[in-house]
N, CA, C and O atoms as a GROMACS GRO file, in nm:
protein
  408
    1MET      N    1  -0.260   5.330  -2.835
    1MET     CA    2  -0.242   5.275  -2.965
    1MET      C    3  -0.240   5.383  -3.073
    1MET      O    4  -0.158   5.376  -3.164
    2ALA      N    5  -0.327   5.481  -3.064
    2ALA     CA    6  -0.328   5.588  -3.163
    2ALA      C    7  -0.207   5.677  -3.142
    2ALA      O    8  -0.160   5.694  -3.030
    3SER      N    9  -0.157   5.733  -3.252
    3SER     CA   10  -0.036   5.812  -3.243
    3SER      C   11  -0.060   5.950  -3.186
    3SER      O   12   0.035   6.016  -3.143
    4GLN      N   13  -0.182   5.996  -3.186
    4GLN     CA   14  -0.210   6.127  -3.132
    4GLN      C   15  -0.352   6.133  -3.081
    4GLN      O   16  -0.438   6.056  -3.125
    5THR      N   17  -0.376   6.224  -2.989
    5THR     CA   18  -0.511   6.245  -2.942
    5THR      C   19  -0.563   6.368  -3.013
    5THR      O   20  -0.495   6.470  -3.018
    6TYR      N   21  -0.681   6.360  -3.066
    6TYR     CA   22  -0.740   6.473  -3.135
    6TYR      C   23  -0.887   6.479  -3.099
    6TYR      O   24  -0.947   6.380  -3.057
    7ARG      N   25  -0.942   6.594  -3.115
    7ARG     CA   26  -1.085   6.613  -3.097
    7ARG      C   27  -1.139   6.665  -3.229
    7ARG      O   28  -1.126   6.784  -3.258
    8PRO      N   29  -1.200   6.578  -3.310
    8PRO     CA   30  -1.250   6.622  -3.438
    8PRO      C   31  -1.352   6.734  -3.424
    8PRO      O   32  -1.429   6.738  -3.328
    9ALA      N   33  -1.352   6.823  -3.521
    9ALA     CA   34  -1.453   6.928  -3.526
    9ALA      C   35  -1.588   6.864  -3.555
    9ALA      O   36  -1.598   6.742  -3.568
   10SER      N   37  -1.690   6.946  -3.566
   10SER     CA   38  -1.824   6.890  -3.588
   10SER      C   39  -1.830   6.803  -3.713
   10SER      O   40  -1.900   6.702  -3.713
   11HIS      N   41  -1.758   6.838  -3.817
   11HIS     CA   42  -1.752   6.754  -3.937
   11HIS      C   43  -1.606   6.753  -3.981
   11HIS      O   44  -1.550   6.857  -4.015
   12SER      N   45  -1.545   6.635  -3.981
   12SER     CA   46  -1.402   6.622  -4.008
   12SER      C   47  -1.374   6.502  -4.095
   12SER      O   48  -1.462   6.418  -4.120
   13ARG      N   49  -1.249   6.494  -4.141
   13ARG     CA   50  -1.201   6.378  -4.216
   13ARG      C   51  -1.066   6.339  -4.158
   13ARG      O   52  -0.982   6.425  -4.130
   14VAL      N   53  -1.045   6.209  -4.140
   14VAL     CA   54  -0.918   6.160  -4.088
   14VAL      C   55  -0.859   6.058  -4.183
   14VAL      O   56  -0.930   5.984  -4.251
   15HIS      N   57  -0.727   6.056  -4.186
   15HIS     CA   58  -0.650   5.954  -4.257
   15HIS      C   59  -0.591   5.865  -4.149
   15HIS      O   60  -0.534   5.916  -4.052
   16MET      N   61  -0.604   5.733  -4.164
   16MET     CA   62  -0.552   5.640  -4.065
   16MET      C   63  -0.465   5.536  -4.134
   16MET      O   64  -0.498   5.487  -4.242
   17LEU      N   65  -0.354   5.504  -4.071
   17LEU     CA   66  -0.267   5.396  -4.116
   17LEU      C   67  -0.258   5.297  -4.001
   17LEU      O   68  -0.212   5.331  -3.892
   18VAL      N   69  -0.304   5.174  -4.025
   18VAL     CA   70  -0.316   5.073  -3.920
   18VAL      C   71  -0.214   4.964  -3.947
   18VAL      O   72  -0.209   4.907  -4.056
   19THR      N   73  -0.131   4.935  -3.845
   19THR     CA   74  -0.031   4.830  -3.859
   19THR      C   75  -0.056   4.719  -3.758
   19THR      O   76  -0.125   4.738  -3.658
   20GLY      N   77   0.001   4.604  -3.786
   20GLY     CA   78  -0.016   4.485  -3.702
   20GLY      C   79  -0.060   4.371  -3.792
   20GLY      O   80  -0.028   4.369  -3.911
   21MET      N   81  -0.131   4.276  -3.735
   21MET     CA   82  -0.186   4.167  -3.814
   21MET      C   83  -0.325   4.211  -3.860
   21MET      O   84  -0.426   4.177  -3.799
   22VAL      N   85  -0.326   4.287  -3.971
   22VAL     CA   86  -0.450   4.350  -4.016
   22VAL      C   87  -0.489   4.315  -4.159
   22VAL      O   88  -0.586   4.370  -4.212
   23GLN      N   89  -0.417   4.223  -4.222
   23GLN     CA   90  -0.456   4.174  -4.354
   23GLN      C   91  -0.485   4.025  -4.345
   23GLN      O   92  -0.419   3.952  -4.272
   24GLY      N   93  -0.584   3.982  -4.422
   24GLY     CA   94  -0.622   3.840  -4.422
   24GLY      C   95  -0.706   3.800  -4.303
   24GLY      O   96  -0.722   3.681  -4.275
   25VAL      N   97  -0.760   3.899  -4.230
   25VAL     CA   98  -0.839   3.871  -4.110
   25VAL      C   99  -0.975   3.940  -4.112
   25VAL      O  100  -1.042   3.950  -4.009
   26GLY      N  101  -1.017   3.988  -4.230
   26GLY     CA  102  -1.146   4.055  -4.242
   26GLY      C  103  -1.145   4.200  -4.197
   26GLY      O  104  -1.250   4.256  -4.167
   27PHE      N  105  -1.027   4.262  -4.192
   27PHE     CA  106  -1.016   4.397  -4.138
   27PHE      C  107  -1.089   4.499  -4.225
   27PHE      O  108  -1.159   4.586  -4.173
   28ARG      N  109  -1.073   4.490  -4.357
   28ARG     CA  110  -1.140   4.588  -4.444
   28ARG      C  111  -1.291   4.576  -4.433
   28ARG      O  112  -1.360   4.677  -4.424
   29TYR      N  113  -1.344   4.454  -4.434
   29TYR     CA  114  -1.488   4.434  -4.420
   29TYR      C  115  -1.536   4.489  -4.286
   29TYR      O  116  -1.639   4.557  -4.280
   30PHE      N  117  -1.462   4.461  -4.180
   30PHE     CA  118  -1.495   4.512  -4.047
   30PHE      C  119  -1.500   4.665  -4.048
   30PHE      O  120  -1.590   4.725  -3.990
   31THR      N  121  -1.403   4.726  -4.115
   31THR     CA  122  -1.395   4.872  -4.123
   31THR      C  123  -1.514   4.930  -4.199
   31THR      O  124  -1.572   5.030  -4.157
   32VAL      N  125  -1.549   4.868  -4.311
   32VAL     CA  126  -1.664   4.914  -4.389
   32VAL      C  127  -1.791   4.906  -4.305
   32VAL      O  128  -1.869   5.001  -4.303
   33MET      N  129  -1.811   4.797  -4.235
   33MET     CA  130  -1.931   4.781  -4.154
   33MET      C  131  -1.936   4.883  -4.040
   33MET      O  132  -2.042   4.938  -4.011
   34ALA      N  133  -1.822   4.908  -3.976
   34ALA     CA  134  -1.817   5.006  -3.867
   34ALA      C  135  -1.845   5.147  -3.921
   34ALA      O  136  -1.920   5.223  -3.860
   35ALA      N  137  -1.785   5.181  -4.034
   35ALA     CA  138  -1.806   5.314  -4.093
   35ALA      C  139  -1.953   5.334  -4.128
   35ALA      O  140  -2.010   5.440  -4.102
   36ARG      N  141  -2.013   5.233  -4.186
   36ARG     CA  142  -2.154   5.245  -4.222
   36ARG      C  143  -2.242   5.254  -4.097
   36ARG      O  144  -2.341   5.328  -4.097
   37ARG      N  145  -2.206   5.182  -3.992
   37ARG     CA  146  -2.282   5.188  -3.866
   37ARG      C  147  -2.282   5.330  -3.811
   37ARG      O  148  -2.383   5.375  -3.756
   38TYR      N  149  -2.172   5.402  -3.826
   38TYR     CA  150  -2.161   5.538  -3.773
   38TYR      C  151  -2.192   5.645  -3.876
   38TYR      O  152  -2.175   5.764  -3.848
   39GLY      N  153  -2.237   5.607  -3.994
   39GLY     CA  154  -2.277   5.704  -4.095
   39GLY      C  155  -2.162   5.780  -4.158
   39GLY      O  156  -2.178   5.896  -4.196
   40LEU      N  157  -2.046   5.716  -4.169
   40LEU     CA  158  -1.927   5.782  -4.224
   40LEU      C  159  -1.912   5.751  -4.372
   40LEU      O  160  -1.961   5.649  -4.421
   41THR      N  161  -1.844   5.838  -4.442
   41THR     CA  162  -1.804   5.813  -4.580
   41THR      C  163  -1.653   5.798  -4.583
   41THR      O  164  -1.584   5.834  -4.488
   42GLY      N  165  -1.602   5.743  -4.695
   42GLY     CA  166  -1.458   5.730  -4.708
   42GLY      C  167  -1.421   5.602  -4.779
   42GLY      O  168  -1.498   5.550  -4.860
   43TRP      N  169  -1.303   5.551  -4.748
   43TRP     CA  170  -1.251   5.432  -4.815
   43TRP      C  171  -1.147   5.362  -4.729
   43TRP      O  172  -1.095   5.418  -4.633
   44VAL      N  173  -1.119   5.236  -4.764
   44VAL     CA  174  -1.018   5.156  -4.696
   44VAL      C  175  -0.948   5.071  -4.801
   44VAL      O  176  -1.010   5.029  -4.899
   45ARG      N  177  -0.819   5.044  -4.782
   45ARG     CA  178  -0.745   4.956  -4.874
   45ARG      C  179  -0.625   4.895  -4.803
   45ARG      O  180  -0.571   4.951  -4.708
   46ASN      N  181  -0.585   4.777  -4.852
   46ASN     CA  182  -0.462   4.714  -4.807
   46ASN      C  183  -0.345   4.782  -4.874
   46ASN      O  184  -0.356   4.833  -4.986
   47ARG      N  185  -0.232   4.783  -4.806
   47ARG     CA  186  -0.108   4.834  -4.865
   47ARG      C  187  -0.010   4.719  -4.878
   47ARG      O  188  -0.019   4.619  -4.807
   48MET      N  189   0.081   4.733  -4.970
   48MET     CA  190   0.178   4.627  -4.999
   48MET      C  191   0.267   4.594  -4.878
   48MET      O  192   0.320   4.484  -4.870
   49ASP      N  193   0.283   4.689  -4.785
   49ASP     CA  194   0.368   4.666  -4.668
   49ASP      C  195   0.298   4.590  -4.556
   49ASP      O  196   0.356   4.570  -4.449
   50GLY      N  197   0.173   4.548  -4.579
   50GLY     CA  198   0.098   4.472  -4.478
   50GLY      C  199   0.008   4.556  -4.391
   50GLY      O  200  -0.065   4.501  -4.308
   51SER      N  201   0.012   4.687  -4.406
   51SER     CA  202  -0.074   4.774  -4.327
   51SER      C  203  -0.206   4.796  -4.399
   51SER      O  204  -0.223   4.753  -4.514
   52VAL      N  205  -0.298   4.861  -4.332
   52VAL     CA  206  -0.426   4.901  -4.391
   52VAL      C  207  -0.436   5.053  -4.380
   52VAL      O  208  -0.409   5.110  -4.275
   53GLU      N  209  -0.474   5.116  -4.490
   53GLU     CA  210  -0.487   5.262  -4.496
   53GLU      C  211  -0.633   5.295  -4.519
   53GLU      O  212  -0.704   5.225  -4.591
   54LEU      N  213  -0.679   5.403  -4.456
   54LEU     CA  214  -0.818   5.443  -4.476
   54LEU      C  215  -0.835   5.592  -4.451
   54LEU      O  216  -0.753   5.656  -4.385
   55GLU      N  217  -0.942   5.645  -4.505
   55GLU     CA  218  -0.988   5.779  -4.474
   55GLU      C  219  -1.135   5.770  -4.440
   55GLU      O  220  -1.210   5.696  -4.505
   56ALA      N  221  -1.176   5.844  -4.338
   56ALA     CA  222  -1.315   5.844  -4.295
   56ALA      C  223  -1.358   5.987  -4.268
   56ALA      O  224  -1.280   6.068  -4.218
   57GLN      N  225  -1.483   6.016  -4.300
   57GLN     CA  226  -1.535   6.152  -4.286
   57GLN      C  227  -1.673   6.146  -4.224
   57GLN      O  228  -1.756   6.063  -4.260
   58GLY      N  229  -1.697   6.237  -4.129
   58GLY     CA  230  -1.828   6.245  -4.066
   58GLY      C  231  -1.824   6.334  -3.944
   58GLY      O  232  -1.732   6.414  -3.926
   59GLU      N  233  -1.924   6.320  -3.861
   59GLU     CA  234  -1.935   6.400  -3.739
   59GLU      C  235  -1.832   6.354  -3.636
   59GLU      O  236  -1.796   6.236  -3.630
   60GLY      N  237  -1.785   6.449  -3.555
   60GLY     CA  238  -1.678   6.425  -3.459
   60GLY      C  239  -1.699   6.306  -3.367
   60GLY      O  240  -1.609   6.223  -3.353
   61ILE      N  241  -1.816   6.296  -3.304
   61ILE     CA  242  -1.840   6.187  -3.210
   61ILE      C  243  -1.842   6.052  -3.283
   61ILE      O  244  -1.797   5.951  -3.230
   62ASP      N  245  -1.895   6.052  -3.406
   62ASP     CA  246  -1.898   5.928  -3.484
   62ASP      C  247  -1.757   5.886  -3.526
   62ASP      O  248  -1.727   5.767  -3.528
   63LEU      N  249  -1.670   5.984  -3.558
   63LEU     CA  250  -1.531   5.952  -3.591
   63LEU      C  251  -1.459   5.896  -3.470
   63LEU      O  252  -1.378   5.804  -3.484
   64GLU      N  253  -1.485   5.950  -3.352
   64GLU     CA  254  -1.422   5.897  -3.231
   64GLU      C  255  -1.464   5.753  -3.206
   64GLU      O  256  -1.381   5.669  -3.170
   65ARG      N  257  -1.592   5.724  -3.224
   65ARG     CA  258  -1.641   5.586  -3.205
   65ARG      C  259  -1.578   5.492  -3.309
   65ARG      O  260  -1.541   5.380  -3.277
   66PHE      N  261  -1.568   5.541  -3.432
   66PHE     CA  262  -1.506   5.464  -3.539
   66PHE      C  263  -1.359   5.436  -3.507
   66PHE      O  264  -1.311   5.324  -3.524
   67GLU      N  265  -1.289   5.537  -3.460
   67GLU     CA  266  -1.148   5.520  -3.422
   67GLU      C  267  -1.134   5.410  -3.318
   67GLU      O  268  -1.045   5.326  -3.328
   68ASN      N  269  -1.220   5.410  -3.218
   68ASN     CA  270  -1.216   5.306  -3.115
   68ASN      C  271  -1.239   5.168  -3.175
   68ASN      O  272  -1.173   5.072  -3.135
   69ALA      N  273  -1.331   5.158  -3.270
   69ALA     CA  274  -1.357   5.030  -3.335
   69ALA      C  275  -1.235   4.984  -3.415
   69ALA      O  276  -1.199   4.866  -3.410
   70VAL      N  277  -1.172   5.076  -3.488
   70VAL     CA  278  -1.054   5.041  -3.567
   70VAL      C  279  -0.941   4.996  -3.476
   70VAL      O  280  -0.871   4.899  -3.507
   71GLU      N  281  -0.921   5.063  -3.364
   71GLU     CA  282  -0.816   5.024  -3.270
   71GLU      C  283  -0.841   4.885  -3.213
   71GLU      O  284  -0.746   4.812  -3.186
   72ALA      N  285  -0.966   4.847  -3.195
   72ALA     CA  286  -0.999   4.713  -3.144
   72ALA      C  287  -0.985   4.609  -3.255
   72ALA      O  288  -0.934   4.500  -3.233
   73GLY      N  289  -1.031   4.645  -3.376
   73GLY     CA  290  -1.023   4.554  -3.490
   73GLY      C  291  -1.116   4.435  -3.478
   73GLY      O  292  -1.179   4.416  -3.374
   74PRO      N  293  -1.124   4.355  -3.583
   74PRO     CA  294  -1.205   4.233  -3.577
   74PRO      C  295  -1.138   4.127  -3.490
   74PRO      O  296  -1.020   4.140  -3.454
   75ARG      N  297  -1.211   4.027  -3.459
   75ARG     CA  298  -1.168   3.923  -3.364
   75ARG      C  299  -1.030   3.865  -3.395
   75ARG      O  300  -0.951   3.846  -3.303
   76TRP      N  301  -1.001   3.835  -3.520
   76TRP     CA  302  -0.877   3.766  -3.554
   76TRP      C  303  -0.761   3.859  -3.584
   76TRP      O  304  -0.651   3.812  -3.616
   77SER      N  305  -0.782   3.989  -3.575
   77SER     CA  306  -0.673   4.084  -3.603
   77SER      C  307  -0.594   4.113  -3.476
   77SER      O  308  -0.634   4.076  -3.365
   78ARG      N  309  -0.481   4.179  -3.495
   78ARG     CA  310  -0.402   4.230  -3.383
   78ARG      C  311  -0.350   4.368  -3.426
   78ARG      O  312  -0.251   4.378  -3.499
   79VAL      N  313  -0.417   4.472  -3.380
   79VAL     CA  314  -0.377   4.608  -3.414
   79VAL      C  315  -0.263   4.649  -3.322
   79VAL      O  316  -0.276   4.647  -3.200
   80GLU      N  317  -0.150   4.685  -3.382
   80GLU     CA  318  -0.034   4.728  -3.304
   80GLU      C  319  -0.025   4.880  -3.294
   80GLU      O  320   0.015   4.933  -3.190
   81HIS      N  321  -0.062   4.949  -3.401
   81HIS     CA  322  -0.049   5.095  -3.402
   81HIS      C  323  -0.147   5.156  -3.501
   81HIS      O  324  -0.171   5.100  -3.608
   82VAL      N  325  -0.202   5.270  -3.464
   82VAL     CA  326  -0.289   5.347  -3.555
   82VAL      C  327  -0.237   5.489  -3.559
   82VAL      O  328  -0.234   5.559  -3.458
   83ASP      N  329  -0.195   5.531  -3.677
   83ASP     CA  330  -0.148   5.668  -3.699
   83ASP      C  331  -0.265   5.746  -3.757
   83ASP      O  332  -0.323   5.705  -3.858
   84ILE      N  333  -0.301   5.857  -3.694
   84ILE     CA  334  -0.419   5.934  -3.734
   84ILE      C  335  -0.380   6.078  -3.764
   84ILE      O  336  -0.311   6.142  -3.684
   85ASP      N  337  -0.425   6.127  -3.878
   85ASP     CA  338  -0.405   6.266  -3.915
   85ASP      C  339  -0.537   6.324  -3.964
   85ASP      O  340  -0.612   6.256  -4.034
   86VAL      N  341  -0.564   6.448  -3.928
   86VAL     CA  342  -0.681   6.518  -3.982
   86VAL      C  343  -0.642   6.569  -4.120
   86VAL      O  344  -0.536   6.630  -4.137
   87VAL      N  345  -0.728   6.545  -4.219
   87VAL     CA  346  -0.702   6.585  -4.357
   87VAL      C  347  -0.822   6.667  -4.407
   87VAL      O  348  -0.927   6.668  -4.344
   88PRO      N  349  -0.805   6.735  -4.521
   88PRO     CA  350  -0.916   6.815  -4.574
   88PRO      C  351  -1.039   6.730  -4.607
   88PRO      O  352  -1.027   6.614  -4.644
   89LEU      N  353  -1.155   6.791  -4.593
   89LEU     CA  354  -1.280   6.724  -4.627
   89LEU      C  355  -1.284   6.692  -4.776
   89LEU      O  356  -1.229   6.764  -4.858
   90ALA      N  357  -1.351   6.582  -4.810
   90ALA     CA  358  -1.373   6.544  -4.949
   90ALA      C  359  -1.520   6.564  -4.982
   90ALA      O  360  -1.607   6.531  -4.901
   91SER      N  361  -1.548   6.617  -5.098
   91SER     CA  362  -1.688   6.637  -5.136
   91SER      C  363  -1.731   6.528  -5.233
   91SER      O  364  -1.649   6.471  -5.305
   92GLY      N  365  -1.858   6.501  -5.234
   92GLY     CA  366  -1.913   6.408  -5.331
   92GLY      C  367  -1.916   6.262  -5.290
   92GLY      O  368  -1.971   6.180  -5.364
   93GLU      N  369  -1.859   6.226  -5.177
   93GLU     CA  370  -1.864   6.086  -5.133
   93GLU      C  371  -2.003   6.054  -5.080
   93GLU      O  372  -2.067   6.137  -5.014
   94ARG      N  373  -2.049   5.934  -5.109
   94ARG     CA  374  -2.182   5.893  -5.063
   94ARG      C  375  -2.178   5.770  -4.975
   94ARG      O  376  -2.279   5.736  -4.912
   95ASP      N  377  -2.062   5.702  -4.969
   95ASP     CA  378  -2.057   5.575  -4.898
   95ASP      C  379  -1.914   5.553  -4.849
   95ASP      O  380  -1.825   5.635  -4.873
   96PHE      N  381  -1.893   5.442  -4.782
   96PHE     CA  382  -1.761   5.399  -4.739
   96PHE      C  383  -1.732   5.271  -4.815
   96PHE      O  384  -1.810   5.176  -4.809
   97SER      N  385  -1.620   5.265  -4.887
   97SER     CA  386  -1.595   5.153  -4.977
   97SER      C  387  -1.453   5.101  -4.968
   97SER      O  388  -1.366   5.164  -4.909
   98VAL      N  389  -1.432   4.984  -5.026
   98VAL     CA  390  -1.299   4.923  -5.036
   98VAL      C  391  -1.237   4.968  -5.166
   98VAL      O  392  -1.299   4.958  -5.272
   99ARG      N  393  -1.114   5.018  -5.159
   99ARG     CA  394  -1.039   5.057  -5.279
   99ARG      C  395  -0.941   4.947  -5.314
   99ARG      O  396  -0.912   4.859  -5.233
  100SER      N  397  -0.889   4.955  -5.435
  100SER     CA  398  -0.786   4.860  -5.478
  100SER      C  399  -0.662   4.871  -5.392
  100SER      O  400  -0.630   4.979  -5.342
  101ASP      N  401  -0.594   4.759  -5.374
  101ASP     CA  402  -0.472   4.757  -5.293
  101ASP      C  403  -0.368   4.852  -5.353
  101ASP      O  404  -0.367   4.880  -5.473
  102ARG      N  405  -0.283   4.900  -5.264
  102ARG     CA  406  -0.178   4.991  -5.308
  102ARG      C  407  -0.046   4.942  -5.262
  102ARG      O  408   0.057   5.004  -5.288
   0.00000   0.00000   0.00000
């Protein structure tokens, strides 16, 4: 499902674009709860094209666990594809939150 296999460094940040039936099914809430469970910071938002976009930052093993959770999605979702890219670290984030739709 993921577009690439990566091994995050000890502390990394990833950008993810999730497609499928991922809006109107609690996907953002699910993502926030998973990120908080793994101690990640970042954000998630719906996009106008029906996809969900997010960035998450934290320790490598926690990012891998988070990626697996995102690929599974909440019960009523259907994740078709997850595109993942490693991006520069962001400073000053304290939590994982929902951003305004884009």
